[in-house]
VOFI-912164 format. One record per residue (C-alpha): x, y, z; residue number from 1. Coordinates in nm, 3 decimals. Layout:
VOFI-912164
xx=X | yy=Y | zz=Z | palo=NUM
...
end
This chain:
VOFI-912164
xx=0.000 | yy=0.000 | zz=0.000 | palo=1
xx=0.139 | yy=0.340 | zz=-0.099 | palo=2
xx=0.207 | yy=0.616 | zz=0.151 | palo=3
xx=-0.057 | yy=0.888 | zz=0.181 | palo=4
xx=0.171 | yy=1.119 | zz=0.382 | palo=5
xx=0.550 | yy=1.105 | zz=0.357 | palo=6
xx=0.751 | yy=1.350 | zz=0.570 | palo=7
xx=1.125 | yy=1.330 | zz=0.519 | palo=8
xx=1.371 | yy=1.528 | zz=0.732 | palo=9
xx=1.126 | yy=1.816 | zz=0.768 | palo=10
xx=1.259 | yy=2.121 | zz=0.951 | palo=11
xx=1.075 | yy=2.450 | zz=0.995 | palo=12
xx=1.250 | yy=2.771 | zz=1.095 | palo=13
xx=1.109 | yy=3.099 | zz=1.220 | palo=14
xx=1.317 | yy=3.414 | zz=1.185 | palo=15
xx=1.257 | yy=3.684 | zz=1.444 | palo=16
xx=1.408 | yy=4.033 | zz=1.448 | palo=17
xx=1.333 | yy=4.399 | zz=1.507 | palo=18
xx=1.238 | yy=4.508 | zz=1.152 | palo=19
xx=0.868 | yy=4.553 | zz=1.231 | palo=20
xx=0.955 | yy=4.758 | zz=1.539 | palo=21
xx=1.218 | yy=4.993 | zz=1.394 | palo=22
xx=1.065 | yy=5.067 | zz=1.052 | palo=23
xx=1.207 | yy=5.049 | zz=0.702 | palo=24
xx=1.439 | yy=5.353 | zz=0.724 | palo=25
xx=1.608 | yy=5.235 | zz=1.041 | palo=26
xx=1.628 | yy=4.885 | zz=0.896 | palo=27
xx=1.823 | yy=5.015 | zz=0.595 | palo=28
xx=2.057 | yy=5.214 | zz=0.818 | palo=29
xx=2.131 | yy=4.920 | zz=1.048 | palo=30
xx=2.167 | yy=4.685 | zz=0.754 | palo=31
xx=2.420 | yy=4.920 | zz=0.595 | palo=32
xx=2.622 | yy=4.948 | zz=0.916 | palo=33
xx=2.599 | yy=4.577 | zz=0.998 | palo=34
xx=2.400 | yy=4.649 | zz=1.311 | palo=35
xx=2.085 | yy=4.458 | zz=1.216 | palo=36
xx=2.042 | yy=4.122 | zz=1.388 | palo=37
xx=1.783 | yy=3.848 | zz=1.359 | palo=38
xx=1.729 | yy=3.532 | zz=1.556 | palo=39
xx=1.647 | yy=3.187 | zz=1.426 | palo=40
xx=1.408 | yy=2.952 | zz=1.598 | palo=41
xx=1.360 | yy=2.596 | zz=1.474 | palo=42
xx=1.004 | yy=2.491 | zz=1.555 | palo=43
xx=1.062 | yy=2.144 | zz=1.406 | palo=44
xx=1.388 | yy=1.968 | zz=1.325 | palo=45
xx=1.438 | yy=1.660 | zz=1.106 | palo=46
xx=1.087 | yy=1.513 | zz=1.141 | palo=47
xx=1.046 | yy=1.190 | zz=0.945 | palo=48
xx=0.748 | yy=0.954 | zz=0.921 | palo=49
xx=0.520 | yy=0.780 | zz=0.671 | palo=50
xx=0.155 | yy=0.682 | zz=0.707 | palo=51
xx=-0.069 | yy=0.483 | zz=0.474 | palo=52
xx=-0.436 | yy=0.503 | zz=0.378 | palo=53
xx=-0.661 | yy=0.443 | zz=0.678 | palo=54
xx=-0.387 | yy=0.516 | zz=0.934 | palo=55
xx=-0.461 | yy=0.753 | zz=1.220 | palo=56
xx=-0.152 | yy=0.926 | zz=1.354 | palo=57
xx=-0.160 | yy=1.080 | zz=1.700 | palo=58
xx=0.094 | yy=1.354 | zz=1.770 | palo=59
xx=0.184 | yy=1.407 | zz=2.136 | palo=60
xx=0.412 | yy=1.655 | zz=2.308 | palo=61
xx=0.410 | yy=1.941 | zz=2.556 | palo=62
xx=0.331 | yy=2.300 | zz=2.460 | palo=63
xx=0.598 | yy=2.432 | zz=2.225 | palo=64
xx=0.684 | yy=2.088 | zz=2.092 | palo=65
xx=0.617 | yy=2.191 | zz=1.730 | palo=66
xx=0.293 | yy=1.997 | zz=1.680 | palo=67
xx=0.075 | yy=2.272 | zz=1.533 | palo=68
xx=0.358 | yy=2.404 | zz=1.315 | palo=69
xx=0.406 | yy=2.058 | zz=1.166 | palo=70
xx=0.032 | yy=2.030 | zz=1.095 | palo=71
xx=0.039 | yy=2.363 | zz=0.911 | palo=72
xx=0.323 | yy=2.238 | zz=0.693 | palo=73
xx=0.145 | yy=1.911 | zz=0.615 | palo=74
xx=-0.178 | yy=2.095 | zz=0.530 | palo=75
xx=0.009 | yy=2.331 | zz=0.296 | palo=76
xx=-0.027 | yy=2.648 | zz=0.503 | palo=77
xx=0.351 | yy=2.664 | zz=0.554 | palo=78
xx=0.648 | yy=2.551 | zz=0.346 | palo=79
xx=0.923 | yy=2.357 | zz=0.528 | palo=80
xx=1.258 | yy=2.527 | zz=0.552 | palo=81
xx=1.425 | yy=2.193 | zz=0.489 | palo=82
xx=1.307 | yy=1.849 | zz=0.389 | palo=83
xx=1.002 | yy=1.739 | zz=0.192 | palo=84
xx=0.636 | yy=1.660 | zz=0.257 | palo=85
xx=0.446 | yy=1.451 | zz=0.003 | palo=86
xx=0.071 | yy=1.395 | zz=0.031 | palo=87
xx=-0.179 | yy=1.211 | zz=-0.188 | palo=88
xx=-0.542 | yy=1.323 | zz=-0.206 | palo=89
xx=-0.747 | yy=1.615 | zz=-0.078 | palo=90
xx=-0.675 | yy=1.756 | zz=0.268 | palo=91
xx=-0.918 | yy=1.903 | zz=0.521 | palo=92
xx=-0.741 | yy=2.072 | zz=0.810 | palo=93
xx=-0.933 | yy=2.170 | zz=1.123 | palo=94
xx=-0.666 | yy=2.386 | zz=1.283 | palo=95
xx=-0.801 | yy=2.717 | zz=1.410 | palo=96
xx=-1.175 | yy=2.653 | zz=1.402 | palo=97
xx=-1.306 | yy=3.007 | zz=1.437 | palo=98
xx=-1.059 | yy=3.173 | zz=1.198 | palo=99
xx=-1.216 | yy=3.323 | zz=0.884 | palo=100
xx=-1.552 | yy=3.420 | zz=1.031 | palo=101
xx=-1.684 | yy=3.777 | zz=1.010 | palo=102
xx=-1.793 | yy=3.905 | zz=1.348 | palo=103
xx=-2.032 | yy=4.160 | zz=1.196 | palo=104
xx=-2.228 | yy=3.898 | zz=1.001 | palo=105
xx=-2.500 | yy=3.677 | zz=1.145 | palo=106
xx=-2.465 | yy=3.308 | zz=1.219 | palo=107
xx=-2.658 | yy=3.223 | zz=0.903 | palo=108
xx=-2.452 | yy=3.457 | zz=0.685 | palo=109
xx=-2.128 | yy=3.320 | zz=0.829 | palo=110
xx=-2.243 | yy=2.965 | zz=0.763 | palo=111
xx=-2.287 | yy=3.037 | zz=0.394 | palo=112
xx=-1.963 | yy=3.237 | zz=0.386 | palo=113
xx=-1.760 | yy=2.953 | zz=0.537 | palo=114
xx=-1.929 | yy=2.707 | zz=0.301 | palo=115
xx=-1.826 | yy=2.920 | zz=0.003 | palo=116
xx=-1.468 | yy=2.936 | zz=0.135 | palo=117
xx=-1.464 | yy=2.556 | zz=0.148 | palo=118
xx=-1.582 | yy=2.540 | zz=-0.214 | palo=119
xx=-1.944 | yy=2.435 | zz=-0.158 | palo=120
xx=-2.217 | yy=2.563 | zz=-0.389 | palo=121
xx=-2.510 | yy=2.764 | zz=-0.259 | palo=122
xx=-2.743 | yy=2.479 | zz=-0.357 | palo=123
xx=-2.541 | yy=2.240 | zz=-0.144 | palo=124
xx=-2.542 | yy=2.482 | zz=0.149 | palo=125
xx=-2.919 | yy=2.530 | zz=0.114 | palo=126
xx=-2.957 | yy=2.155 | zz=0.142 | palo=127
xx=-2.724 | yy=2.120 | zz=0.441 | palo=128
xx=-2.794 | yy=2.441 | zz=0.633 | palo=129
xx=-3.059 | yy=2.306 | zz=0.870 | palo=130
xx=-2.848 | yy=2.005 | zz=0.967 | palo=131
xx=-2.545 | yy=2.230 | zz=1.027 | palo=132
xx=-2.737 | yy=2.459 | zz=1.261 | palo=133
xx=-2.902 | yy=2.164 | zz=1.434 | palo=134
xx=-2.571 | yy=1.987 | zz=1.493 | palo=135
xx=-2.421 | yy=2.310 | zz=1.630 | palo=136
xx=-2.730 | yy=2.353 | zz=1.854 | palo=137
xx=-2.773 | yy=2.714 | zz=1.735 | palo=138
xx=-3.136 | yy=2.707 | zz=1.612 | palo=139
xx=-3.225 | yy=3.003 | zz=1.835 | palo=140
xx=-2.919 | yy=3.207 | zz=1.735 | palo=141
xx=-2.933 | yy=3.205 | zz=1.355 | palo=142
xx=-2.988 | yy=3.581 | zz=1.331 | palo=143
xx=-2.742 | yy=3.668 | zz=1.609 | palo=144
xx=-2.418 | yy=3.845 | zz=1.511 | palo=145
xx=-2.120 | yy=3.611 | zz=1.522 | palo=146
xx=-1.923 | yy=3.834 | zz=1.761 | palo=147
xx=-2.212 | yy=3.811 | zz=2.009 | palo=148
xx=-2.171 | yy=3.435 | zz=2.045 | palo=149
xx=-1.974 | yy=3.270 | zz=2.321 | palo=150
xx=-1.645 | yy=3.103 | zz=2.228 | palo=151
xx=-1.811 | yy=2.764 | zz=2.269 | palo=152
xx=-2.092 | yy=2.856 | zz=2.029 | palo=153
xx=-1.842 | yy=2.980 | zz=1.771 | palo=154
xx=-1.643 | yy=2.658 | zz=1.790 | palo=155
xx=-1.958 | yy=2.447 | zz=1.760 | palo=156
xx=-2.060 | yy=2.628 | zz=1.441 | palo=157
xx=-1.713 | yy=2.595 | zz=1.289 | palo=158
xx=-1.692 | yy=2.227 | zz=1.377 | palo=159
xx=-2.040 | yy=2.159 | zz=1.242 | palo=160
xx=-1.955 | yy=2.315 | zz=0.905 | palo=161
xx=-1.621 | yy=2.132 | zz=0.894 | palo=162
xx=-1.800 | yy=1.798 | zz=0.942 | palo=163
xx=-1.941 | yy=1.833 | zz=0.589 | palo=164
xx=-1.602 | yy=1.765 | zz=0.432 | palo=165
xx=-1.521 | yy=1.431 | zz=0.276 | palo=166
xx=-1.142 | yy=1.445 | zz=0.237 | palo=167
xx=-0.874 | yy=1.184 | zz=0.177 | palo=168
xx=-0.668 | yy=1.329 | zz=0.464 | palo=169
xx=-0.822 | yy=1.480 | zz=0.779 | palo=170
xx=-0.602 | yy=1.689 | zz=1.011 | palo=171
xx=-0.737 | yy=1.770 | zz=1.357 | palo=172
xx=-0.571 | yy=2.006 | zz=1.605 | palo=173
xx=-0.742 | yy=1.984 | zz=1.945 | palo=174
xx=-1.086 | yy=2.008 | zz=1.783 | palo=175
xx=-1.238 | yy=1.713 | zz=1.970 | palo=176
xx=-1.244 | yy=1.921 | zz=2.288 | palo=177
xx=-1.474 | yy=2.202 | zz=2.169 | palo=178
xx=-1.795 | yy=2.291 | zz=2.349 | palo=179
xx=-1.935 | yy=2.139 | zz=2.668 | palo=180
xx=-1.920 | yy=1.774 | zz=2.772 | palo=181
xx=-2.226 | yy=1.670 | zz=2.572 | palo=182
xx=-2.106 | yy=1.839 | zz=2.255 | palo=183
xx=-1.755 | yy=1.696 | zz=2.297 | palo=184
xx=-1.907 | yy=1.349 | zz=2.297 | palo=185
xx=-2.118 | yy=1.430 | zz=1.991 | palo=186
xx=-1.823 | yy=1.580 | zz=1.802 | palo=187
xx=-1.605 | yy=1.284 | zz=1.898 | palo=188
xx=-1.867 | yy=1.041 | zz=1.769 | palo=189
xx=-1.888 | yy=1.237 | zz=1.443 | palo=190
xx=-1.511 | yy=1.224 | zz=1.396 | palo=191
xx=-1.509 | yy=0.850 | zz=1.461 | palo=192
xx=-1.778 | yy=0.809 | zz=1.197 | palo=193
xx=-1.567 | yy=1.003 | zz=0.945 | palo=194
xx=-1.248 | yy=0.817 | zz=1.034 | palo=195
xx=-1.417 | yy=0.477 | zz=1.010 | palo=196
xx=-1.485 | yy=0.549 | zz=0.642 | palo=197
xx=-1.117 | yy=0.491 | zz=0.563 | palo=198
xx=-0.993 | yy=0.849 | zz=0.582 | palo=199
xx=-0.626 | yy=0.895 | zz=0.671 | palo=200
xx=-0.601 | yy=1.118 | zz=0.977 | palo=201
xx=-0.365 | yy=1.312 | zz=1.198 | palo=202
xx=-0.477 | yy=1.409 | zz=1.547 | palo=203
xx=-0.307 | yy=1.646 | zz=1.788 | palo=204
xx=-0.453 | yy=1.617 | zz=2.136 | palo=205
xx=-0.346 | yy=1.673 | zz=2.495 | palo=206
xx=-0.609 | yy=1.415 | zz=2.590 | palo=207
xx=-0.408 | yy=1.095 | zz=2.570 | palo=208
xx=-0.721 | yy=0.882 | zz=2.600 | palo=209
xx=-0.823 | yy=1.009 | zz=2.254 | palo=210
xx=-0.482 | yy=0.911 | zz=2.113 | palo=211
xx=-0.514 | yy=0.563 | zz=2.262 | palo=212
xx=-0.867 | yy=0.514 | zz=2.133 | palo=213
xx=-0.842 | yy=0.659 | zz=1.783 | palo=214
xx=-0.481 | yy=0.621 | zz=1.668 | palo=215
xx=-0.276 | yy=0.327 | zz=1.541 | palo=216
xx=0.045 | yy=0.533 | zz=1.504 | palo=217
xx=0.205 | yy=0.785 | zz=1.738 | palo=218
xx=0.457 | yy=1.065 | zz=1.686 | palo=219
xx=0.617 | yy=1.217 | zz=1.998 | palo=220
xx=0.774 | yy=1.564 | zz=1.964 | palo=221
xx=0.964 | yy=1.766 | zz=2.223 | palo=222
xx=1.090 | yy=2.119 | zz=2.153 | palo=223
xx=1.088 | yy=2.043 | zz=1.781 | palo=224
xx=1.282 | yy=1.719 | zz=1.814 | palo=225
xx=1.134 | yy=1.382 | zz=1.714 | palo=226
xx=1.141 | yy=1.148 | zz=2.013 | palo=227
xx=0.967 | yy=0.860 | zz=1.837 | palo=228
xx=0.743 | yy=0.746 | zz=1.556 | palo=229
xx=0.587 | yy=0.406 | zz=1.625 | palo=230
xx=0.284 | yy=0.180 | zz=1.598 | palo=231
xx=0.324 | yy=0.084 | zz=1.968 | palo=232
xx=0.075 | yy=0.350 | zz=2.073 | palo=233
xx=0.002 | yy=0.237 | zz=2.429 | palo=234
xx=0.370 | yy=0.183 | zz=2.510 | palo=235
xx=0.480 | yy=0.528 | zz=2.400 | palo=236
xx=0.176 | yy=0.709 | zz=2.539 | palo=237
xx=0.246 | yy=0.543 | zz=2.875 | palo=238
xx=0.607 | yy=0.663 | zz=2.853 | palo=239
xx=0.485 | yy=1.012 | zz=2.762 | palo=240
xx=0.253 | yy=1.015 | zz=3.065 | palo=241
xx=0.553 | yy=0.925 | zz=3.280 | palo=242
xx=0.755 | yy=1.205 | zz=3.116 | palo=243
xx=0.486 | yy=1.458 | zz=3.213 | palo=244
xx=0.542 | yy=1.357 | zz=3.575 | palo=245
xx=0.919 | yy=1.307 | zz=3.589 | palo=246
xx=1.031 | yy=1.543 | zz=3.307 | palo=247
xx=1.292 | yy=1.299 | zz=3.176 | palo=248
xx=1.301 | yy=1.205 | zz=2.808 | palo=249
xx=1.383 | yy=0.847 | zz=2.703 | palo=250
xx=1.723 | yy=0.787 | zz=2.549 | palo=251
xx=1.658 | yy=0.433 | zz=2.429 | palo=252
xx=1.383 | yy=0.179 | zz=2.371 | palo=253
xx=1.471 | yy=0.026 | zz=2.709 | palo=254
xx=1.404 | yy=0.365 | zz=2.870 | palo=255
xx=1.063 | yy=0.376 | zz=2.700 | palo=256
xx=0.976 | yy=0.032 | zz=2.839 | palo=257
xx=1.093 | yy=0.130 | zz=3.187 | palo=258
xx=0.893 | yy=0.456 | zz=3.178 | palo=259
xx=0.582 | yy=0.274 | zz=3.057 | palo=260
xx=0.611 | yy=0.018 | zz=3.336 | palo=261
xx=0.661 | yy=0.292 | zz=3.594 | palo=262
xx=0.352 | yy=0.475 | zz=3.471 | palo=263
xx=0.142 | yy=0.156 | zz=3.490 | palo=264
xx=0.268 | yy=0.092 | zz=3.842 | palo=265
xx=0.166 | yy=0.446 | zz=3.942 | palo=266
xx=-0.180 | yy=0.391 | zz=3.793 | palo=267
xx=-0.214 | yy=0.067 | zz=3.985 | palo=268
xx=-0.099 | yy=0.238 | zz=4.305 | palo=269
xx=-0.356 | yy=0.516 | zz=4.261 | palo=270
xx=-0.630 | yy=0.256 | zz=4.210 | palo=271
xx=-0.524 | yy=0.078 | zz=4.530 | palo=272
xx=-0.535 | yy=0.407 | zz=4.721 | palo=273
xx=-0.884 | yy=0.472 | zz=4.585 | palo=274
xx=-1.003 | yy=0.128 | zz=4.694 | palo=275
xx=-0.849 | yy=0.176 | zz=5.040 | palo=276
xx=-1.033 | yy=0.506 | zz=5.071 | palo=277
xx=-1.362 | yy=0.338 | zz=4.977 | palo=278
xx=-1.305 | yy=0.062 | zz=5.233 | palo=279
xx=-1.229 | yy=0.320 | zz=5.503 | palo=280
xx=-1.548 | yy=0.504 | zz=5.416 | palo=281
xx=-1.746 | yy=0.181 | zz=5.441 | palo=282
xx=-1.591 | yy=0.098 | zz=5.779 | palo=283
xx=-1.684 | yy=0.441 | zz=5.914 | palo=284
xx=-2.043 | yy=0.391 | zz=5.801 | palo=285
xx=-2.064 | yy=0.046 | zz=5.958 | palo=286
xx=-1.949 | yy=0.177 | zz=6.297 | palo=287
xx=-2.291 | yy=0.341 | zz=6.328 | palo=288
xx=-2.564 | yy=0.108 | zz=6.448 | palo=289
xx=-2.876 | yy=0.266 | zz=6.304 | palo=290
xx=-3.080 | yy=0.135 | zz=6.011 | palo=291
xx=-2.978 | yy=0.429 | zz=5.792 | palo=292
xx=-2.611 | yy=0.339 | zz=5.826 | palo=293
xx=-2.676 | yy=-0.025 | zz=5.736 | palo=294
xx=-2.879 | yy=0.081 | zz=5.433 | palo=295
xx=-2.603 | yy=0.319 | zz=5.324 | palo=296
xx=-2.344 | yy=0.044 | zz=5.360 | palo=297
xx=-2.555 | yy=-0.192 | zz=5.151 | palo=298
xx=-2.590 | yy=0.072 | zz=4.882 | palo=299
xx=-2.213 | yy=0.115 | zz=4.869 | palo=300
xx=-2.169 | yy=-0.259 | zz=4.837 | palo=301
xx=-2.431 | yy=-0.279 | zz=4.561 | palo=302
xx=-2.250 | yy=-0.007 | zz=4.368 | palo=303
xx=-1.888 | yy=-0.101 | zz=4.431 | palo=304
xx=-1.881 | yy=-0.471 | zz=4.522 | palo=305
xx=-2.208 | yy=-0.644 | zz=4.427 | palo=306
xx=-2.031 | yy=-0.980 | zz=4.424 | palo=307
xx=-1.987 | yy=-0.956 | zz=4.803 | palo=308
xx=-2.364 | yy=-0.941 | zz=4.848 | palo=309
xx=-2.404 | yy=-1.249 | zz=4.628 | palo=310
xx=-2.144 | yy=-1.436 | zz=4.832 | palo=311
xx=-2.318 | yy=-1.333 | zz=5.153 | palo=312
xx=-2.653 | yy=-1.463 | zz=5.026 | palo=313
xx=-2.486 | yy=-1.789 | zz=4.918 | palo=314
xx=-2.333 | yy=-1.843 | zz=5.262 | palo=315
xx=-2.667 | yy=-1.771 | zz=5.434 | palo=316
xx=-2.833 | yy=-2.029 | zz=5.207 | palo=317
xx=-2.573 | yy=-2.294 | zz=5.300 | palo=318
xx=-2.612 | yy=-2.215 | zz=5.665 | palo=319
end
């Protein structure tokens, strides 16, 4: 199977200086006297990976790791300073959801405007408009100005319009966390539906549970450096979780295994502490001798350990 995305030694550099602050005349003077200085910042350095049709790549890393910059390069918004990016098929990138809207237009007008920007005909938008507004839960706000909406409402509208796309490559940058809890579940279900159709995807998310659930490949970045690219998603996400706690990067595959094991041990320890706390709570309830306390204890057992009640009934039967 051919590669849908092929990144080879991709590096992206930002140049920062004082030109915009000093103006053109001062820039010319400093340039002539050799007193003009700029600084280079490499957001990504030598990133290399390949993914095939139907793959879902999860990109993990702390803030400033270079994740969003890399997505912009893959989607064509930026050109790499070094290296090459080859893609096959149409790309839909959900990067900055609310960018491109006009705050002085209504929700309805912005919906049609965004649709036109995505290349949809007016006939198509007429057909899809009601479902877009319904999915965004904005039926009562269609004539409201966009800049009067809350940030959550704006994101819901942008996400709802973006769900119309049917691309070969889908790029998602933290868009599964828009809106409230109910909408996050709905948007997550919609993305899973799109991804299950065989679309090749890239997901950036600080929610590692989403990476574990949706992705079969993982790319770990740190300050622009590639720590790993692997199909062992759980192993490397575990190691990344450990890194967030201990702030030590792996230097070898053995380090990754050790970090993963340490993270799992910490999870197990936390679960044991939680169980011990529940047992202590139950013991405190049972020390009381009124009917309410007994009923409360039974309710805890029904919820947390129903098998204990079954065992108790079995022993009473035998007796």
